[in-house]
Legacy VTK file of the C-alpha trace (Angstrom):
# vtk DataFile Version 3.0
C-alpha trace
ASCII
DATASET POLYDATA
POINTS 102 float
-19.682 79.205 -50.496
-19.643 82.963 -50.126
-22.755 83.501 -52.296
-24.811 80.785 -50.609
-23.905 82.084 -47.145
-25.406 85.504 -47.835
-22.093 87.283 -48.244
-23.447 90.203 -50.221
-26.210 92.778 -50.108
-29.454 92.443 -51.987
-29.669 88.701 -51.532
-33.078 87.097 -51.905
-34.637 83.688 -52.267
-35.060 83.949 -56.026
-31.365 84.591 -56.492
-30.436 81.565 -54.393
-33.000 79.444 -56.230
-31.451 80.428 -59.572
-27.982 79.681 -58.207
-29.172 76.220 -57.151
-30.488 75.535 -60.669
-27.165 76.575 -62.170
-25.299 74.328 -59.739
-27.604 71.415 -60.604
-26.993 71.938 -64.339
-23.250 71.818 -63.724
-23.482 68.691 -61.585
-22.401 70.446 -58.398
-24.704 68.831 -55.859
-23.186 70.396 -52.743
-23.430 73.857 -54.306
-27.085 73.184 -55.174
-27.842 72.025 -51.635
-26.145 75.082 -50.112
-28.048 77.462 -52.364
-31.392 75.791 -51.647
-30.718 75.883 -47.912
-29.814 79.582 -48.157
-32.965 80.259 -50.169
-35.178 78.551 -47.606
-33.477 80.388 -44.746
-34.340 83.655 -46.486
-37.806 82.606 -47.664
-39.015 79.443 -45.894
-42.024 79.085 -48.197
-40.214 79.716 -51.506
-42.208 77.336 -53.713
-39.591 76.612 -56.423
-36.926 75.867 -53.797
-39.289 73.608 -51.859
-40.086 71.781 -55.096
-36.378 71.400 -55.924
-35.676 69.977 -52.465
-38.618 67.596 -52.908
-37.237 66.432 -56.248
-33.777 65.890 -54.767
-35.215 63.944 -51.834
-37.338 61.809 -54.162
-34.239 61.043 -56.214
-32.497 59.870 -53.041
-35.452 57.649 -52.123
-36.525 59.783 -49.141
-40.171 59.634 -50.174
-41.823 60.854 -46.955
-39.589 63.920 -46.828
-40.108 64.521 -50.553
-43.880 64.434 -50.111
-43.661 66.968 -47.272
-41.668 69.371 -49.466
-43.953 68.880 -52.465
-46.964 69.645 -50.264
-45.306 72.750 -48.811
-44.458 73.943 -52.322
-48.047 73.404 -53.417
-49.405 75.190 -50.324
-47.012 78.102 -50.854
-48.156 78.598 -54.461
-51.131 76.384 -55.428
-51.449 77.934 -58.884
-47.833 77.337 -59.926
-48.094 75.030 -62.941
-44.665 73.435 -62.456
-45.469 72.596 -58.844
-48.720 70.929 -59.818
-47.106 69.061 -62.691
-44.069 67.876 -60.744
-46.098 66.766 -57.740
-48.564 64.931 -59.993
-45.729 63.172 -61.819
-44.139 62.235 -58.514
-47.387 60.743 -57.244
-48.070 58.839 -60.441
-44.549 57.559 -61.110
-42.954 57.138 -57.700
-45.906 56.467 -55.442
-48.282 55.089 -58.102
-51.118 57.099 -56.528
-52.936 57.793 -59.792
-56.189 58.900 -58.160
-54.524 61.692 -56.181
-52.313 62.673 -59.159
-55.425 63.487 -61.192
LINES 1 103
102 0 1 2 3 4 5 6 7 8 9 10 11 12 13 14 15 16 17 18 19 20 21 22 23 24 25 26 27 28 29 30 31 32 33 34 35 36 37 38 39 40 41 42 43 44 45 46 47 48 49 50 51 52 53 54 55 56 57 58 59 60 61 62 63 64 65 66 67 68 69 70 71 72 73 74 75 76 77 78 79 80 81 82 83 84 85 86 87 88 89 90 91 92 93 94 95 96 97 98 99 100 101
């Protein structure tokens, strides 16, 4: 799409991350993927986008890739409460690694 491709001035990672959330809410998976990819092109260590990609990958069963994105999101912003919470839930529910989740 025009917005996800960077077709206007003032574009930043936060804007693309918000667009991806809107697309997800509306059930438009390809739009969400495009916006997340655009966000990460602009800001490769954008923690919320990395977390969203991790969640999408986990939902598709791509656990190794999901873990890599969760870890990058955590490294990019270790104090972000949502990152910590989501990664902990992923470890406890998907991987059943309760010790690391604590």
